[in-house]
N, C-alpha and C positions, 0 to 999 in steps of 0.2 A: 645720707643713709646711716643707720646705726644698727648695731647687732647686739643681741642679748641671748645669753645661753640659758635655757630652761632645761628641766629634767628630760633628757632624751630628745631635745629639739633645739633648733637655733632659729631666732627670729631676726629678720631684717626688715626695717621700716624705711620706706621711701616716700617723701612728700615733694610734689612738684605742682606748679600752677596748672589749672585745669584748662589746657589748651593743646591743640593738635601738635604744635611744634615740639612739645615736651614728651610725646609718645616714644620718640627715639630713645630717650633716656630710660623710660619705663621698660622698653623691649630689651635694651642692653642689660639692665639690672636683672630682668627675668632670666635672660640667657645665662648670666653668671651664676645665679642661684640654682637654676635647673641643672646645670652642669655639675655643680657640687653634689646634688642629690644623686646624679648618675643617670639621668634620662637620656634616651636615644635622640638622635637628630629629629626624627619624625615626631616624637612626643613633644620635644621643645617647640617645633614649628606649630603643632596643635595648640600648645599653651600660648604662644605668641599671638596667634589668631584670636583665641578666646579672650585673652586679656585686652588686646587692642579693641575688640568689639565692645567689651564692657566699658572701657574708657571712652570710646567714641560715643556711646550711648549717653554717658554722663556729660560729655562735652556738648552734645547737641541740646541736652536739657538746660545746661547752664547758659547757653547763648553768649551774648556779647556784654553781659552785665559787668559792672565795676563796683566794688573791687572784685577781681577775678577769684573765684573759689579755689581752694587747694584740693588736689587729688592726693589721697593717702592710700598707699598700698602696704600691706603687711604680709610678708612672705614668711611662712612658718615651715621650716625644713625639718623633716623627720627622716628616719633611716630609709623608709620605703615610700614616702609620700610628701607631696608639696601642697600646702594650702595657701591660697592667695586671697586675701580680703581686700576688696576695693571699695572705697567710700570717699566722701568729700566732706568738707566743713559746711556745706550748704544743705539745709533741710529740704530744699526743693527737688533734690535729685533722688529719684526712686528707681528701683530695679525689679519691682513686682512682676512686670511683663515677662521676665525671663523664666518664670515658673509656669506660665500658661503654655499648654501644648499647642504647637502650630497646626493649623488645619488648612491643608491645601485645597483650593477650589476644585470642584469636580469637572469643570468645563474644559480643562485642558491648558496647554501652554500659554495661550493668549491671556487667560485669566490670571496667570502669575504676575503680569505687569501690575495688577492692582495691589500686590503685596509690597510694592516699593515703599509705600507710606507706612508700613507696619514695622515694628522693631524686629525684623527677621534676623538681624545679626545676633540679637539676644537668644533667639531660638537655636541658632547655630551652636551656642555655648553648650547646650544639652548634649550635643553629639561629640564635642571635643574634650570634655572632662568627665571624670568618673562620678563626681557628685557636684551638685549645684544647689546652693541655698541662699536665701535672702534673710539678712538679720536686721531687726529694727534699729533705727538710729537713736543715739542718746540726745541729750540736750544740745541743741544747736548743730547737730550732725545729721547727715543723711542716712538713709538706709544703706546697707553695705551688701555687696554680693560676694559670696565666698565660693571660689572654685577649688576643687580638690582633684588632684591627679596622683595616681599610685604608679609605682614602678611595675612594669610588666614582669611576670614571673618568668624565670628562665635564665 
């Protein structure tokens, strides 16, 4: 991890291999950063679920390929907001599905089983963060998903 001070913000960058075993490190780093911003326990838990879902989606896309792509998270801390940019060094990883609204089947609960194959975890992100956007990747890099969460007023 490295930190860099910018005007009115602090940036922390974390790079880990794109595998499920390293999500513990990601979640611990997120917790430390979110505490510094001043988020409540509930907001931190929402962020942990959102970040884990985005990372899981990237892991599933990467599969078992060798060499293993790297996951890159950029935490930008501001006085009342935290932005988390999640991307990889693999151009094959995309997050565009996260911006599509989820449409539940009208048939009832039994039809929900058909959603198992869809990226429903990405749709969950829309409910857990204040803003969600997908940024195009640069040369040799994947798209990145950016999650923004603001401190609650009060």
